[in-house]
A tleap script that builds the chain and sets N, CA, C and O, in Angstrom:
source leaprc.protein.ff14SB
mol = sequence {
  NMET LYS ILE THR LYS THR GLU LEU GLY ARG
  GLU LEU PRO GLN GLU LYS ASP PHE ILE PHE
  SER GLU LYS PRO VAL GLN GLY ALA ARG LEU
  GLY LYS ALA GLY ASN ASP LEU TYR ILE VAL
  SER PRO ARG ARG TYR LYS LEU TYR THR ASP
  LYS THR ASP THR VAL CYS ILE LEU ASP GLY
  GLN GLY HIE PHE LYS TRP ALA ARG GLY GLU
  THR ASN PHE ALA ALA GLY GLU THR PHE LEU
  VAL GLN GLU CYS GLY GLU TYR GLU VAL ASN
  GLY ALA CYS THR PHE ILE VAL LEU ARG CGLY
}
set mol.1.N position { 118.367 -89.007 -0.149 }
set mol.1.CA position { 118.811 -90.321 0.242 }
set mol.1.C position { 119.442 -90.258 1.625 }
set mol.1.O position { 120.665 -90.240 1.765 }
set mol.2.N position { 118.576 -90.225 2.659 }
set mol.2.CA position { 119.133 -90.169 4.002 }
set mol.2.C position { 118.139 -90.706 5.021 }
set mol.2.O position { 116.943 -90.820 4.756 }
set mol.3.N position { 118.669 -91.030 6.189 }
set mol.3.CA position { 117.877 -91.462 7.332 }
set mol.3.C position { 118.248 -90.537 8.482 }
set mol.3.O position { 119.408 -90.482 8.892 }
set mol.4.N position { 117.257 -89.808 9.004 }
set mol.4.CA position { 117.520 -88.849 10.066 }
set mol.4.C position { 116.523 -89.005 11.207 }
set mol.4.O position { 115.355 -89.334 10.999 }
set mol.5.N position { 117.014 -88.762 12.411 }
set mol.5.CA position { 116.173 -88.811 13.598 }
set mol.5.C position { 115.228 -87.613 13.578 }
set mol.5.O position { 115.615 -86.518 13.169 }
set mol.6.N position { 113.978 -87.825 14.025 }
set mol.6.CA position { 112.984 -86.758 13.999 }
set mol.6.C position { 112.013 -86.921 15.160 }
set mol.6.O position { 112.095 -87.887 15.918 }
set mol.7.N position { 111.109 -85.984 15.292 }
set mol.7.CA position { 109.996 -86.079 16.242 }
set mol.7.C position { 108.748 -86.401 15.438 }
set mol.7.O position { 108.588 -85.906 14.322 }
set mol.8.N position { 107.860 -87.224 15.986 }
set mol.8.CA position { 106.686 -87.657 15.236 }
set mol.8.C position { 105.651 -86.551 15.090 }
set mol.8.O position { 105.209 -86.275 13.975 }
set mol.9.N position { 105.255 -85.918 16.173 }
set mol.9.CA position { 104.312 -84.821 16.085 }
set mol.9.C position { 102.854 -85.243 15.902 }
set mol.9.O position { 101.997 -84.402 15.630 }
set mol.10.N position { 102.571 -86.519 16.047 }
set mol.10.CA position { 101.188 -86.996 15.993 }
set mol.10.C position { 101.099 -88.316 16.742 }
set mol.10.O position { 102.117 -88.918 17.084 }
set mol.11.N position { 99.883 -88.758 16.992 }
set mol.11.CA position { 99.682 -90.006 17.710 }
set mol.11.C position { 99.873 -91.190 16.775 }
set mol.11.O position { 99.433 -91.166 15.626 }
set mol.12.N position { 100.531 -92.222 17.278 }
set mol.12.CA position { 100.739 -93.442 16.494 }
set mol.12.C position { 99.480 -94.303 16.481 }
set mol.12.O position { 98.723 -94.315 17.452 }
set mol.13.N position { 99.254 -95.029 15.374 }
set mol.13.CA position { 98.174 -96.016 15.398 }
set mol.13.C position { 98.529 -97.119 16.396 }
set mol.13.O position { 99.704 -97.351 16.681 }
set mol.14.N position { 97.529 -97.780 16.913 }
set mol.14.CA position { 97.722 -98.860 17.883 }
set mol.14.C position { 97.826 -100.201 17.165 }
set mol.14.O position { 97.387 -100.333 16.022 }
set mol.15.N position { 98.401 -101.189 17.830 }
set mol.15.CA position { 98.544 -102.521 17.261 }
set mol.15.C position { 97.194 -103.073 16.813 }
set mol.15.O position { 97.112 -103.751 15.788 }
set mol.16.N position { 96.144 -102.791 17.564 }
set mol.16.CA position { 94.811 -103.288 17.239 }
set mol.16.C position { 94.254 -102.707 15.936 }
set mol.16.O position { 93.293 -103.239 15.380 }
set mol.17.N position { 94.849 -101.623 15.453 }
set mol.17.CA position { 94.409 -100.983 14.206 }
set mol.17.C position { 94.911 -101.711 12.959 }
set mol.17.O position { 94.483 -101.397 11.848 }
set mol.18.N position { 95.815 -102.682 13.130 }
set mol.18.CA position { 96.444 -103.374 12.010 }
set mol.18.C position { 95.843 -104.765 11.813 }
set mol.18.O position { 95.416 -105.413 12.768 }
set mol.19.N position { 95.819 -105.205 10.566 }
set mol.19.CA position { 95.406 -106.562 10.219 }
set mol.19.C position { 96.680 -107.349 9.944 }
set mol.19.O position { 97.476 -106.974 9.084 }
set mol.20.N position { 96.868 -108.447 10.684 }
set mol.20.CA position { 98.113 -109.201 10.618 }
set mol.20.C position { 98.010 -110.412 9.700 }
set mol.20.O position { 96.989 -111.097 9.650 }
set mol.21.N position { 99.100 -110.656 8.975 }
set mol.21.CA position { 99.225 -111.829 8.120 }
set mol.21.C position { 99.326 -113.072 9.000 }
set mol.21.O position { 99.943 -113.041 10.065 }
set mol.22.N position { 98.714 -114.165 8.546 }
set mol.22.CA position { 98.794 -115.411 9.298 }
set mol.22.C position { 100.170 -116.054 9.174 }
set mol.22.O position { 100.587 -116.806 10.056 }
set mol.23.N position { 100.873 -115.764 8.088 }
set mol.23.CA position { 102.200 -116.334 7.852 }
set mol.23.C position { 103.270 -115.259 8.066 }
set mol.23.O position { 103.046 -114.086 7.766 }
set mol.24.N position { 104.428 -115.664 8.583 }
set mol.24.CA position { 105.527 -114.700 8.721 }
set mol.24.C position { 105.969 -114.167 7.354 }
set mol.24.O position { 105.917 -114.877 6.349 }
set mol.25.N position { 106.398 -112.924 7.338 }
set mol.25.CA position { 106.952 -112.285 6.148 }
set mol.25.C position { 108.386 -111.904 6.494 }
set mol.25.O position { 108.602 -111.128 7.425 }
set mol.26.N position { 109.355 -112.421 5.780 }
set mol.26.CA position { 110.775 -112.229 6.080 }
set mol.26.C position { 111.070 -112.629 7.530 }
set mol.26.O position { 111.929 -112.030 8.177 }
set mol.27.N position { 110.371 -113.620 8.028 }
set mol.27.CA position { 110.569 -114.100 9.393 }
set mol.27.C position { 109.900 -113.244 10.454 }
set mol.27.O position { 110.034 -113.528 11.645 }
set mol.28.N position { 109.183 -112.206 10.051 }
set mol.28.CA position { 108.577 -111.266 10.992 }
set mol.28.C position { 107.053 -111.378 11.003 }
set mol.28.O position { 106.444 -111.905 10.072 }
set mol.29.N position { 106.463 -110.874 12.070 }
set mol.29.CA position { 105.011 -110.735 12.165 }
set mol.29.C position { 104.669 -109.389 11.540 }
set mol.29.O position { 105.167 -108.353 11.980 }
set mol.30.N position { 103.805 -109.402 10.495 }
set mol.30.CA position { 103.522 -108.189 9.719 }
set mol.30.C position { 102.049 -107.834 9.785 }
set mol.30.O position { 101.183 -108.659 9.494 }
set mol.31.N position { 101.776 -106.590 10.172 }
set mol.31.CA position { 100.422 -106.060 10.168 }
set mol.31.C position { 100.324 -104.894 9.206 }
set mol.31.O position { 101.291 -104.156 9.017 }
set mol.32.N position { 99.147 -104.720 8.590 }
set mol.32.CA position { 98.931 -103.618 7.655 }
set mol.32.C position { 97.663 -102.854 8.035 }
set mol.32.O position { 96.667 -103.435 8.464 }
set mol.33.N position { 97.734 -101.546 7.865 }
set mol.33.CA position { 96.585 -100.654 8.026 }
set mol.33.C position { 96.734 -99.605 6.929 }
set mol.33.O position { 97.468 -98.631 7.095 }
set mol.34.N position { 96.038 -99.802 5.808 }
set mol.34.CA position { 96.260 -98.937 4.656 }
set mol.34.C position { 97.670 -99.127 4.157 }
set mol.34.O position { 98.077 -100.255 3.879 }
set mol.35.N position { 98.430 -98.049 4.037 }
set mol.35.CA position { 99.829 -98.117 3.605 }
set mol.35.C position { 100.801 -98.339 4.766 }
set mol.35.O position { 101.977 -98.630 4.548 }
set mol.36.N position { 100.310 -98.202 5.993 }
set mol.36.CA position { 101.171 -98.299 7.162 }
set mol.36.C position { 101.426 -99.761 7.546 }
set mol.36.O position { 100.592 -100.636 7.311 }
set mol.37.N position { 102.591 -100.002 8.138 }
set mol.37.CA position { 103.008 -101.353 8.520 }
set mol.37.C position { 103.349 -101.407 10.001 }
set mol.37.O position { 103.884 -100.451 10.563 }
set mol.38.N position { 103.034 -102.538 10.627 }
set mol.38.CA position { 103.428 -102.825 12.005 }
set mol.38.C position { 104.250 -104.099 11.931 }
set mol.38.O position { 103.737 -105.140 11.519 }
set mol.39.N position { 105.512 -104.038 12.320 }
set mol.39.CA position { 106.429 -105.157 12.121 }
set mol.39.C position { 107.080 -105.560 13.435 }
set mol.39.O position { 107.640 -104.730 14.152 }
set mol.40.N position { 106.995 -106.853 13.737 }
set mol.40.CA position { 107.690 -107.441 14.887 }
set mol.40.C position { 108.740 -108.361 14.279 }
set mol.40.O position { 108.437 -109.468 13.835 }
set mol.41.N position { 109.981 -107.880 14.268 }
set mol.41.CA position { 111.048 -108.573 13.559 }
set mol.41.C position { 112.050 -109.199 14.525 }
set mol.41.O position { 112.511 -108.535 15.453 }
set mol.42.N position { 112.390 -110.478 14.316 }
set mol.42.CA position { 113.367 -111.123 15.194 }
set mol.42.C position { 114.817 -110.774 14.860 }
set mol.42.O position { 115.701 -110.995 15.687 }
set mol.43.N position { 115.086 -110.229 13.657 }
set mol.43.CA position { 116.488 -109.959 13.298 }
set mol.43.C position { 116.676 -108.883 12.224 }
set mol.43.O position { 117.374 -107.899 12.467 }
set mol.44.N position { 116.072 -109.046 11.051 }
set mol.44.CA position { 116.288 -108.096 9.954 }
set mol.44.C position { 115.026 -108.045 9.101 }
set mol.44.O position { 114.382 -109.063 8.843 }
set mol.45.N position { 114.689 -106.820 8.668 }
set mol.45.CA position { 113.542 -106.655 7.796 }
set mol.45.C position { 113.921 -105.657 6.710 }
set mol.45.O position { 114.373 -104.552 7.009 }
set mol.46.N position { 113.739 -106.048 5.442 }
set mol.46.CA position { 114.073 -105.174 4.315 }
set mol.46.C position { 112.837 -104.420 3.845 }
set mol.46.O position { 111.742 -104.974 3.756 }
set mol.47.N position { 113.042 -103.145 3.549 }
set mol.47.CA position { 111.981 -102.277 3.050 }
set mol.47.C position { 112.518 -101.493 1.862 }
set mol.47.O position { 113.717 -101.504 1.584 }
set mol.48.N position { 111.609 -100.808 1.161 }
set mol.48.CA position { 111.998 -99.992 0.022 }
set mol.48.C position { 111.140 -98.734 0.013 }
set mol.48.O position { 109.927 -98.798 0.212 }
set mol.49.N position { 111.776 -97.597 -0.218 }
set mol.49.CA position { 111.017 -96.370 -0.424 }
set mol.49.C position { 111.739 -95.458 -1.401 }
set mol.49.O position { 112.954 -95.273 -1.319 }
set mol.50.N position { 110.977 -94.893 -2.326 }
set mol.50.CA position { 111.518 -93.853 -3.197 }
set mol.50.C position { 110.872 -92.514 -2.824 }
set mol.50.O position { 111.043 -91.511 -3.516 }
set mol.51.N position { 110.130 -92.526 -1.719 }
set mol.51.CA position { 109.503 -91.314 -1.171 }
set mol.51.C position { 110.020 -91.134 0.246 }
set mol.51.O position { 111.232 -91.114 0.460 }
set mol.52.N position { 109.113 -91.001 1.229 }
set mol.52.CA position { 109.518 -90.841 2.622 }
set mol.52.C position { 108.732 -91.792 3.514 }
set mol.52.O position { 107.502 -91.803 3.481 }
set mol.53.N position { 109.435 -92.583 4.304 }
set mol.53.CA position { 108.837 -93.414 5.350 }
set mol.53.C position { 109.174 -92.774 6.690 }
set mol.53.O position { 110.260 -92.221 6.867 }
set mol.54.N position { 108.245 -92.850 7.625 }
set mol.54.CA position { 108.520 -92.481 9.007 }
set mol.54.C position { 108.534 -93.780 9.790 }
set mol.54.O position { 107.527 -94.485 9.843 }
set mol.55.N position { 109.671 -94.105 10.401 }
set mol.55.CA position { 109.836 -95.362 11.122 }
set mol.55.C position { 109.903 -95.057 12.613 }
set mol.55.O position { 110.792 -94.345 13.079 }
set mol.56.N position { 108.940 -95.615 13.353 }
set mol.56.CA position { 108.842 -95.402 14.800 }
set mol.56.C position { 109.217 -96.693 15.503 }
set mol.56.O position { 108.529 -97.703 15.354 }
set mol.57.N position { 110.296 -96.672 16.266 }
set mol.57.CA position { 110.785 -97.862 16.968 }
set mol.57.C position { 110.033 -97.973 18.298 }
set mol.57.O position { 110.170 -97.114 19.168 }
set mol.58.N position { 109.245 -99.030 18.444 }
set mol.58.CA position { 108.451 -99.228 19.655 }
set mol.58.C position { 109.216 -100.001 20.723 }
set mol.58.O position { 109.093 -99.715 21.914 }
set mol.59.N position { 110.010 -100.987 20.289 }
set mol.59.CA position { 110.711 -101.858 21.232 }
set mol.59.C position { 111.983 -102.376 20.578 }
set mol.59.O position { 112.014 -102.613 19.371 }
set mol.60.N position { 113.027 -102.551 21.373 }
set mol.60.CA position { 114.279 -103.111 20.866 }
set mol.60.C position { 115.270 -102.049 20.431 }
set mol.60.O position { 115.064 -100.852 20.629 }
set mol.61.N position { 116.352 -102.525 19.832 }
set mol.61.CA position { 117.400 -101.634 19.330 }
set mol.61.C position { 118.129 -102.321 18.194 }
set mol.61.O position { 117.997 -103.530 18.003 }
set mol.62.N position { 118.895 -101.555 17.445 }
set mol.62.CA position { 119.637 -102.098 16.319 }
set mol.62.C position { 120.152 -100.979 15.447 }
set mol.62.O position { 120.552 -99.927 15.946 }
set mol.63.N position { 120.145 -101.203 14.126 }
set mol.63.CA position { 120.612 -100.168 13.205 }
set mol.63.C position { 119.933 -100.303 11.848 }
set mol.63.O position { 119.549 -101.391 11.419 }
set mol.64.N position { 119.799 -99.153 11.188 }
set mol.64.CA position { 119.368 -99.118 9.801 }
set mol.64.C position { 120.606 -99.315 8.941 }
set mol.64.O position { 121.695 -98.864 9.297 }
set mol.65.N position { 120.439 -99.983 7.819 }
set mol.65.CA position { 121.530 -100.124 6.863 }
set mol.65.C position { 120.964 -99.788 5.490 }
set mol.65.O position { 119.911 -100.290 5.097 }
set mol.66.N position { 121.681 -98.930 4.769 }
set mol.66.CA position { 121.278 -98.576 3.416 }
set mol.66.C position { 122.513 -98.235 2.614 }
set mol.66.O position { 123.620 -98.247 3.151 }
set mol.67.N position { 122.348 -97.934 1.357 }
set mol.67.CA position { 123.479 -97.750 0.445 }
set mol.67.C position { 124.491 -96.720 0.941 }
set mol.67.O position { 125.675 -96.828 0.621 }
set mol.68.N position { 124.064 -95.746 1.699 }
set mol.68.CA position { 124.961 -94.677 2.140 }
set mol.68.C position { 125.482 -94.838 3.559 }
set mol.68.O position { 126.187 -93.959 4.054 }
set mol.69.N position { 125.150 -95.947 4.230 }
set mol.69.CA position { 125.704 -96.127 5.563 }
set mol.69.C position { 124.794 -96.851 6.523 }
set mol.69.O position { 123.906 -97.609 6.131 }
set mol.70.N position { 125.044 -96.592 7.806 }
set mol.70.CA position { 124.282 -97.203 8.888 }
set mol.70.C position { 123.951 -96.140 9.928 }
set mol.70.O position { 124.710 -95.194 10.138 }
set mol.71.N position { 122.793 -96.317 10.579 }
set mol.71.CA position { 122.360 -95.426 11.645 }
set mol.71.C position { 121.772 -96.271 12.765 }
set mol.71.O position { 120.895 -97.100 12.521 }
set mol.72.N position { 122.244 -96.069 13.985 }
set mol.72.CA position { 121.736 -96.817 15.136 }
set mol.72.C position { 120.368 -96.300 15.548 }
set mol.72.O position { 120.034 -95.139 15.311 }
set mol.73.N position { 119.569 -97.186 16.176 }
set mol.73.CA position { 118.273 -96.788 16.725 }
set mol.73.C position { 118.013 -97.532 18.024 }
set mol.73.O position { 118.629 -98.559 18.307 }
set mol.74.N position { 117.073 -96.983 18.819 }
set mol.74.CA position { 116.644 -97.610 20.075 }
set mol.74.C position { 115.158 -97.325 20.272 }
set mol.74.O position { 114.592 -96.437 19.635 }
set mol.75.N position { 114.543 -98.085 21.156 }
set mol.75.CA position { 113.120 -97.926 21.450 }
set mol.75.C position { 112.790 -96.475 21.793 }
set mol.75.O position { 113.532 -95.813 22.518 }
set mol.76.N position { 111.675 -95.996 21.266 }
set mol.76.CA position { 111.222 -94.635 21.530 }
set mol.76.C position { 111.687 -93.607 20.511 }
set mol.76.O position { 111.263 -92.453 20.563 }
set mol.77.N position { 112.548 -94.007 19.590 }
set mol.77.CA position { 113.053 -93.068 18.586 }
set mol.77.C position { 112.245 -93.167 17.287 }
set mol.77.O position { 111.663 -94.203 16.965 }
set mol.78.N position { 112.233 -92.047 16.555 }
set mol.78.CA position { 111.535 -91.967 15.275 }
set mol.78.C position { 112.492 -91.420 14.227 }
set mol.78.O position { 113.285 -90.521 14.505 }
set mol.79.N position { 112.410 -91.976 13.007 }
set mol.79.CA position { 113.322 -91.589 11.927 }
set mol.79.C position { 112.555 -91.326 10.630 }
set mol.79.O position { 111.566 -91.993 10.327 }
set mol.80.N position { 113.037 -90.341 9.876 }
set mol.80.CA position { 112.572 -90.126 8.509 }
set mol.80.C position { 113.528 -90.858 7.580 }
set mol.80.O position { 114.743 -90.678 7.655 }
set mol.81.N position { 112.972 -91.677 6.712 }
set mol.81.CA position { 113.762 -92.400 5.715 }
set mol.81.C position { 113.363 -91.800 4.371 }
set mol.81.O position { 112.260 -92.040 3.879 }
set mol.82.N position { 114.265 -91.018 3.781 }
set mol.82.CA position { 113.936 -90.247 2.588 }
set mol.82.C position { 114.659 -90.768 1.355 }
set mol.82.O position { 115.887 -90.749 1.285 }
set mol.83.N position { 113.880 -91.234 0.384 }
set mol.83.CA position { 114.379 -91.645 -0.931 }
set mol.83.C position { 115.606 -92.543 -0.855 }
set mol.83.O position { 116.564 -92.346 -1.603 }
set mol.84.N position { 115.589 -93.524 0.036 }
set mol.84.CA position { 116.748 -94.405 0.237 }
set mol.84.C position { 116.753 -95.613 -0.688 }
set mol.84.O position { 117.765 -96.308 -0.780 }
set mol.85.N position { 115.661 -95.875 -1.367 }
set mol.85.CA position { 115.575 -97.124 -2.103 }
set mol.85.C position { 115.439 -98.241 -1.095 }
set mol.85.O position { 114.618 -98.157 -0.182 }
set mol.86.N position { 116.243 -99.299 -1.249 }
set mol.86.CA position { 116.186 -100.410 -0.303 }
set mol.86.C position { 116.937 -100.052 0.972 }
set mol.86.O position { 118.036 -99.499 0.931 }
set mol.87.N position { 116.319 -100.382 2.111 }
set mol.87.CA position { 116.993 -100.226 3.400 }
set mol.87.C position { 116.580 -101.365 4.311 }
set mol.87.O position { 115.544 -101.997 4.105 }
set mol.88.N position { 117.398 -101.621 5.321 }
set mol.88.CA position { 117.155 -102.707 6.267 }
set mol.88.C position { 117.006 -102.144 7.669 }
set mol.88.O position { 117.669 -101.178 8.047 }
set mol.89.N position { 116.116 -102.773 8.430 }
set mol.89.CA position { 116.002 -102.508 9.856 }
set mol.89.C position { 116.570 -103.760 10.524 }
set mol.89.O position { 115.945 -104.820 10.504 }
set mol.90.N position { 117.758 -103.630 11.113 }
set mol.90.CA position { 118.480 -104.763 11.699 }
set mol.90.C position { 118.400 -104.730 13.210 }
set mol.90.O position { 118.676 -103.707 13.837 }
set mol.91.N position { 118.015 -105.867 13.796 }
set mol.91.CA position { 117.921 -105.997 15.240 }
set mol.91.C position { 116.560 -106.557 15.617 }
set mol.91.O position { 115.584 -106.373 14.891 }
set mol.92.N position { 116.496 -107.237 16.744 }
set mol.92.CA position { 115.219 -107.733 17.251 }
set mol.92.C position { 114.434 -106.530 17.755 }
set mol.92.O position { 114.795 -105.926 18.765 }
set mol.93.N position { 113.349 -106.180 17.046 }
set mol.93.CA position { 112.633 -104.960 17.381 }
set mol.93.C position { 111.190 -104.998 16.874 }
set mol.93.O position { 110.817 -105.833 16.049 }
set mol.94.N position { 110.407 -104.078 17.392 }
set mol.94.CA position { 109.043 -103.850 16.938 }
set mol.94.C position { 108.981 -102.405 16.474 }
set mol.94.O position { 109.434 -101.502 17.178 }
set mol.95.N position { 108.421 -102.185 15.293 }
set mol.95.CA position { 108.372 -100.836 14.759 }
set mol.95.C position { 107.171 -100.631 13.845 }
set mol.95.O position { 106.600 -101.586 13.318 }
set mol.96.N position { 106.805 -99.382 13.671 }
set mol.96.CA position { 105.721 -98.985 12.769 }
set mol.96.C position { 106.336 -98.163 11.652 }
set mol.96.O position { 107.167 -97.287 11.892 }
set mol.97.N position { 105.916 -98.455 10.423 }
set mol.97.CA position { 106.331 -97.674 9.261 }
set mol.97.C position { 105.107 -96.920 8.766 }
set mol.97.O position { 104.125 -97.527 8.339 }
set mol.98.N position { 105.170 -95.585 8.825 }
set mol.98.CA position { 104.102 -94.724 8.328 }
set mol.98.C position { 104.478 -94.266 6.936 }
set mol.98.O position { 105.517 -93.636 6.740 }
set mol.99.N position { 103.636 -94.581 5.973 }
set mol.99.CA position { 103.922 -94.220 4.587 }
set mol.99.C position { 102.895 -93.232 4.090 }
set mol.99.O position { 101.688 -93.452 4.200 }
set mol.100.N position { 103.401 -92.120 3.532 }
set mol.100.CA position { 102.515 -91.051 3.087 }
set mol.100.C position { 101.868 -91.262 1.776 }
set mol.100.O position { 101.104 -90.411 1.321 }
savepdb mol mol.pdb
quit
């Protein structure tokens, strides 16, 4: 149950690789490519994982919030989100969630 900064070690999928919903989801623009998500969020986006998500911040800044605390993030950073259950990505930002 933690969120830690990491290095990606592989190439990210491009925005064009995602299929986007016509309607906003939680106020955000949401794209999907298999299990992976591309999210353009104006303020806050809630997610859930009982495994591991890799969250790559493409643009913006803010903080993660989960049961055990908060962690700041900024554009260009990548984080492992491990068995956190529900967590929030807070801040106007664009990010990709890679799910294994």
